ZAMARGU-4260 file (C-alpha; in steps of 0.2 Angstrom, whole numbers, plus 5000, padded with zeros to 4 digits):
<rodrens>
0) 5635/5517/5406 | 5617/5530/5398 | 5624/5545/5402 | 5640/5543/5393 | 5631/5534/5378
5) 5618/5546/5379 | 5600/5544/5383 | 5587/5539/5371 | 5597/5529/5358 | 5600/5510/5355
10) 5621/5515/5351 | 5621/5527/5364 | 5618/5512/5379 | 5633/5499/5367 | 5643/5513/5365
15) 5642/5517/5384 | 5645/5500/5389 | 5659/5500/5379 | 5669/5515/5384 | 5663/5508/5398
20) 5674/5491/5400 | 5687/5495/5387 | 5692/5513/5397 | 5696/5503/5412 | 5707/5490/5402
25) 5715/5507/5390 | 5722/5511/5410 | 5728/5494/5417 | 5739/5490/5401 | 5746/5512/5404
30) 5749/5509/5423 | 5756/5493/5418 | 5770/5500/5405 | 5772/5516/5417 | 5776/5504/5431
35) 5762/5512/5439 | 5756/5505/5455 | 5737/5494/5455 | 5732/5507/5468 | 5733/5522/5459
40) 5729/5513/5445 | 5708/5510/5454 | 5712/5528/5460 | 5716/5536/5440 | 5702/5526/5434
45) 5688/5531/5448 | 5695/5551/5444 | 5690/5550/5425 | 5674/5539/5428 | 5668/5556/5437
50) 5677/5568/5426 | 5669/5561/5412 | 5650/5561/5416 | 5651/5579/5422 | 5659/5583/5407
55) 5647/5572/5396 | 5632/5579/5407 | 5639/5598/5409 | 5643/5598/5388 | 5637/5581/5379
60) 5622/5580/5383 | 5618/5568/5369 | 5633/5557/5373 | 5644/5547/5363 | 5629/5545/5349
65) 5627/5563/5348 | 5648/5565/5345 | 5648/5548/5331 | 5632/5555/5324 | 5638/5570/5318
70) 5657/5566/5316 | 5647/5554/5303 | 5637/5567/5295 | 5652/5577/5293 | 5662/5563/5286
75) 5646/5561/5274 | 5647/5575/5266 | 5664/5580/5268 | 5673/5587/5252 | 5658/5595/5246
80) 5649/5604/5260 | 5634/5612/5263
</rodrens>
């Protein structure tokens, strides 16, 4: 949760927790819509969590909190970039 959300930021803890809670719900909904067995959905969930942790550790070490701050900053200065 902290790895994906971002260490050292309170917002990162909340974003990571929300992501960890909402991702399985979305995956279960998608698996049900695609008529996949529940065992495939649970294995897919574990593989996706592992891939996300590795991806965030390699490419975005500050997590979702940093992505949120960057996106917010870019949207604030959008019409007139510096």
